[in-house]
N, C-alpha and C positions, 0 to 999 in steps of 0.2 A: 504493500500500500504506500510506497514511497512517493508516488505521483499524486497524492491526495490534494484536492482543491478545498480550500476553506469554503464553508457553505455559502457565504455571500458571493465569493468569486464564482463558485459553481453556478449559482442562480443567475448572476449577471451574464455569464457566458451562454447559458441556455436561453435566457430571455432575449439577448441581443441576436442570437442565431435564428430565432423564430419570429423576430419582431415584425417582419413584413407579411406574415400570414395571419390566419385566424385561429391559431392554436389556442385552446382554452386552458387557462391555468386553474381557475376555480369556477365551479358551477353550483350555485346555491339558489334555491327556490326557482324563480323564473329569470334569474340573472346569470349571464355568462361573462366572465372576465377573461379577456385574452392575456397572453403573456406580456404584450406591449403595455396594455392598460395596467396590469399588475406591477410591472417594473416602474411605471410612472408613479403609481401610488407609493411604492417603496421609496423612491427618490424624494417625493414631496414630504412624506412623513419624516424621513431622515433629515431633510432640510429644516423642518420645524424643530426637530430635536437639537440639531447643531446650532440653531439660532439662539439658544440659551447657553450661557457660560457654564452653568452647573447642570450637567446632563449625563453623569456616569450611570446612575441607577434609574431604570425606567420600569414603572409598574403598568401593566396592561390590564385595565379593567374594562374588558370588551367581550361581547358575546362571541360564541364560536362562529367563525366565518372569515371571509376574505380580508376584512379590515384588521382583524386580530393577526392573521397570518402575515399581512404586509407589515404590520407594526413590529413583528418579531424580526423580520429581515431588516427593517429600517433601523431598529435599535442596534443590531450588529454592524450594519453599514455605517452608522454614526460613530462607531468606536465605543459604544456603550454596552451594557448588559441589562437584561430585563427579568422581571418576575411576572409570570402569567397568573392571572387570578380567575378562578372558576366563579363566574358571576351568579351561578345558581346555588352556591354554597350559602349557609346561614350567614346573616349579617355579622354576627360576632366573630365568626372565623375570618371573614374578609377583613374586618377591623384589626384582628390580632395579627394577621399577616402583614398588613400595611404598616402597622405600628412596629413590627419587628424589622421590616425591610427598610423603612424610612426612605422612600424614594425621592429622588430629585425632581422627577417628572412623573405625572400620572396621565396616561392617555386613556380617555374614556369616550363614550358616545352618549347620545341623548337617552338611549335605553338604560344606561347605567349611571346616569347623573345623580340619582338619589342615593346610590351606594357610597358615594365619595363625600357626601356632606359631612363636615366636621371631622374629616380624616386627613391626617398628614398636612397640617396647615402650612408647613414649610415648603411643601412641594408646589412646583409649577403645574397648573392644570392645562392640558391640551385637549380640546374637543377634536376628535378624529376628523370631523368634517371641515373644521377650520384649518387643520393641518394640511389638508389636500388643496389649500389655496395659497400655500407659502412657496417661496422659491425652492427649487429642487436641489438636492445634493447629487451631483452627477457621478462622482467617483467615491468609492468607499474610503473611509478613514482608516488609520492604523488600528488593527483589531485590539480589543481589550483581552487580557488574559482569561477573563470570565465570559462565558456565553450567556448563562442564565442561572437564576436561583429559583428553585422550585420547592415549595413547602409541602411536607408530608405530615401525617399525624404522628405526634410524639406520644410516648408512653404516659406522659403526665397530662395529656390533653392539650398541651401547648404545641402549635405547629412548629415543625423543625425544618429549617431551611437547608437544602442541599445545594452546594455550590459546584456547578458543572463548568469545567474549563473549555475554552474554545478549541484547544487541540483535541480534547477528548471527544467533543461533538464531531469534529472533522474526521477523526478515526472511525467513529461509529457509522457515519454516513458513507465512508469508504466501504465498510462491510455491507451495508444495506444495498448499495448500488450493485454489488455482485450477487448478493443472495436473493434479492427481491425481483431483479430484472425488470425494473420499471423503466419505461421509455415513452416516447410520444404517443404510442397507441394505448397506453395503460390508463384505466379509469379506477381511481383509488378512493376507498372510503376514508372519511375522517370522523370516526365515531367517538373517541374519548374526548372529554372536555379539555380545554387547553391548560387547566391546572393539574392534569394528570400526565405524567411524563411520557406515557405511551403515545400521546399525540405528537411528540417530537418525531417519531418514526414516520407517521403518516405525512406530516406537513413537509418536512425537509426532504425526505426521500422522493416525494412526488415532484415538488417544485424545483428541486436541483437536478431533475432528470427528465423534465419535459412532459410529465404526465398531467392528467386532469384530476383535481381533488374535489371530492363530493362531501361537504359537511352533512352528517346525518343528524338533522335537527327536526323538531316538531314531534308532537305526540304520535302521529301516524307511523313515522319511520322509526322512532325510538322504541315503540312497543312491538312493531312488526318489521324488523330490519330487512327481512327477505324481500319485502316489497320495494325497498330502496335499491337492492341489488338488481332486481328484475327491471324496474323502471329506468334506471340509469345505466344498465348494462355494465355494472361494476366488474372489473377483472381481478382486482386485488382487495381483499377484505382483511382489515387489521383490527383486532379487539382482544378483550379478555375471553377465555374459553366459555364462560357461562352463557354467552350470547347464543351458543348452540342450543342450550336447554330452553332459552326464551323462544327461539325460532321454532323449535320442536313443539313446545307447548301450544303455540298459536297455530299449529298444523300448517306452517308455511315452509317447512323444510322439504321442498319437493324439487325434483330434477328440473322442472320448468322454471321455478323461481330463481335457481342459482346456476342456470346453464352458462351464464357469461363468465363465471368465476374460473380463473386459472390458478390463483395463489390465495391461500388463507394463512395469515400469520397470527400466532397466538402469543400473548405475553401477559404478565401481570398477576396471574394466579395459576394454580395447578391444572393441568390438562388431564382428563380422564379418558380411559379406553372407550367407554360407552359414548362419549361425545364424538370421537373419531369414527366410530362405527356408524353413527347416524349420518355424519357428513359423507362418508365414502359410499354409503347406500344410496344417497341422493345424487352423488356425482363421483363415480369411480376414478375419473381422470384427474381429480384435484391434486395439486401439490400443496401439502400442508407443512408449514415450518413452525415448529415449536421452539420457543426461546425462553430463556430465564435470565433474570437480572434485577437486582434492586435499583432503586433510583440512584443510589450512590455509585453505580457502575455505568451511568449514562444509558438508561433504559434497559438494555439487555446485553449479555456478554456470552451467551451460548447459542447454539443452533442445532436443530435436528430436522432433516427433511424426511417427510413421511409420505408414503403412497399406499394405495389400496392393497397392493400385493404384499407389502412387507411391514406394515405398521404394527402388527401383533408381535413382531420380534422385539419391539421396543416397549412393550407393555408388561407390567408386573403388578399383580394385586390391584388391577384397575388403574394404576398410575402409569403415565407416559413419561419416558425418560426426558430429562432436560437437555440431553445432547452433549456436545463437546464445546470447549472454549473456541471462540472465534479468533482469527488471526490477531496476534498482539496481546492476547489475554492469557494469563496463567491461572488455573484453578488448583488449589491445594487444600489438603486437610491435615490435621495433626496425627491422624491414625488412619488405618486402611478401611475399616468396616463402616462405621457410622460416626460422623463427626461434623463439626462446624466447617462450613465452606469459607475459604479465604480467596479473595480475588485480587490479582496483581496486574497492573498495566496502565496504559495511557488513559483509558476511559474512567479509571477510578476518580471520584470527585476530589475536589481540592480541600474538602472538609465541610463542616457544618457552619452555617452563617453565624458569625460572631459568637461562637461557642467553643472555646478552646478545650474545655473539659470534655465535652461530648466527642469532639474530634479526636482527642487523645485516647479516649476509651475505645473507639471503633476503628480508627485508622492508624497506620504506621506511615508517617510522612517524614522522610529523612533526606538530607542532601545527598545527591549522587546515587540515590536508590529509587527504584520504581515504587510508586505508592501502592499500599496494600489496604484492603478493607475487610474487616472481620464481619461477616454478614449476619450472624445470629441464626442462619438457616442450617439445619442439620440435614445432611445428604447421606445416602448410602449407595454403595456400589454393588450391583447385582448383575450377574451374567455379563460383566464387562460394560454395563451401562450405568450411568449416574442418575439417581432418582432423588427428588425432593422428599424428605421424610416429615419434617415438622419444624416449627420455630423453637428456639431455645426457650422462649417465654410462653410456649403453649404446653409446657409440661407442668402439671399441677399435682398436688398431693392431697389425698383424702384418706383419713384414718391410717396414715402411715404408708399407703400405697401410692406409688408414682404412676400417673396416668397421662398418656398423650391424647389430647383431644382429637387429633387426626386419626387415631386408632378407632375411636368410637364412630367417627365419620365414615371410615372405611367399612365398618360393619354395616352401617346404614346403606352404603353403596352396594354391598354384597346382597342386601335384601331387596335391592331394586329401586331404592329412593335416590334419584339423581340430584335434586335440589334439596340440600339439607345442611345443617350445621349444628355442632355441639358447642355449648358455651358453659362457662363456670361462673357461678355467682352464689353468694351466701354459703360457700363451702359445699356446694351441690352442683351436679351436672344436670343440664337441661338439653334436650334434643328438639330442634325445630325442623319440621318437614313440610315441604310444599305438597299439597294434597293431590298427588297423582293417582294414588290407590285409595279406594274407599274402605279404609281401615280405621278402627277405633284406636286411640292412644294405647289402651291396655294391650291390644293385640300386638302392636309394634314392640312394646316392652317385652312381651312373651317371646317374640321372635328374636329380639336382641339377647335374651337370656339363654337362647340355644347356642350362641356363638361367643358370648362374652362372659367373663367371670362376674360374680354378683357385685363386687366392689366397683365395677365399671358401668353398671346400669344407671341410667338417668333417674333422678328423682321424679321427673315428669317429661312426657313426650307431648309436644304442642304441635298440632297440625293446623296449618293455615292455607287458605286458598292461594295466596301469593306471599312469598317471602320478600320483605323489603330489601331494596338494593341501595347502596350508597352512591355518591356522586361519581364513582369510578365503576359502577355497574357490578360491584361485588356484593354478596349477601351482607347486609348490615347487622353485624353481631351486636354492636352497641345499641342500636335502636331496639332490637329484640329484647335485650336484657332490661332496657329501661321501660319498655311498654308492656311486657308480658310476664315479668318476674317481680313479685312483690319483695319489698325489703324485708 
C-alpha cells in the first residue's frame, strides 16, 4: 500500500477526472448530486472554514446526507479535523459530546439549529447553506495529523472520544479500495448514522473511488432496507449483521429484492451462521466480507471473504470467524487458546480525546514503536480460524460462578431464537427474545434448562414483539434493562 493517496487527494483526483460528465456522487430522496457539484460544495465549505482564524476543531451537527459528507471532506481539505454528531441521539448526549470536544466551529443546518442552542458559546457557528455562498478553497491545505474524533459510549456513561489519525484513515481506505472493489459503476448504501464509525467505510470508500452513495434514511427504508436495495439497485451493502434479521422478519429477504447486490460487508457486531444462511439462500452468488474492529482501530482491521460454497468452513457454534488481519495490521494474544486480542499498526488510534489515563490503560504508545491497542475482546482460535468469544467486561459472577453472557446467548441461538440478548442486573440474569416463536417464557426457560446448568438460567425470560435497537442498529441492552427490569 505504498502508493496510498490521502482521502482528500483521492477524492479530488476522482472528482476532477469525472467533472465533465454526469457521474452521480450522492443520490438522496429525489436529489442527485454529480461529482462536479459535490466537489464545488466541498470547496465552498472548506473556504468558509478557512475564512476563520480559529478552525482546527470542526463539529458536524448535520443530518445524514450529502451536506454532512461534503463537510467531512471540507474539514480535511481545510487542514482541520472534525467530530461527527448523530443528530438523532438524545439531546444530553449531543451536549456532552460538544462540551467534551469544545469545537472551534460548528457546522449545522436549519434542521439542526435547535440542537446547538446554548452549546459551545465559544464556537463559531456556520449554517451549511451560508457556507455554500462563500469563496471556495480550490487547493487542499496541509493535512492535520488528526482526521476525526468520534465518540463512543464509555463504561461510566460519559462519551469517550477516539482520536483517529489521518495516516490511519488513509491506510484503511487503501485496504477498502482493494477489498470492496468499488468503482464508477458501484451503487453503495450509506446506512449507519455519521456518528457511528462504520459510516466512514461507506462514505470515503465510495466517494474516493467514483461510486454513487445512497443514504438510507426515512422510516420506509430504515424499517425495510431491502426495498432500498431493490429501488436503487444497490450493488454494495454495508451495515451491522443484525440488519439481516430485520430484513428477514419483514419477509423482504427475497432473490428479487436483493438481485442487484454483488458485495455485502458486515462490521460492528458478531456475525452468525444463520444470518449467512438466509443471505446465501436468497442470493447464492453474493460475496460477503466479514470484518472486525473496534473504533480504536479505524473501523475494522480484519477481513474474511465468504461465499455460498465455503462459508460453513468458517462457522463454529453458530459464530462466523472474524478472519485475518488486513495488510499492515498485526493481531496478537498473550496465550494461544482464548485471550484478549491486541492490535498493532498504523490504523490504531492516537489515543482517547484529552484523557491520558484512559489512553495509558488501553494503548501502548511509545516513540519509534508501532502503536498497540488492548481491545478488551476475548478471541479464541478454533480449527485455525479466529472467533470473537466475548468482552472482558461481559463476564459476571453469580453465587461464586463465573458466567459469560455470550454463552447464554449462544444457547438461545441453538434453540432457534435469532434476535435475543442476555443482560445482568440486580445480580440476576434476564433473557430478552424477539417473538419469532409462539412460546411462553416458562417454556423457553425449560428449554434452556436442557442445555445449561441451573446457575446459568435466567431469573426471567421476557418476550417482546420487537427488541429495541440503539442508534447504531444494535439491540439496546441499556434500554431493556431500564424499561423492563425493576430495581
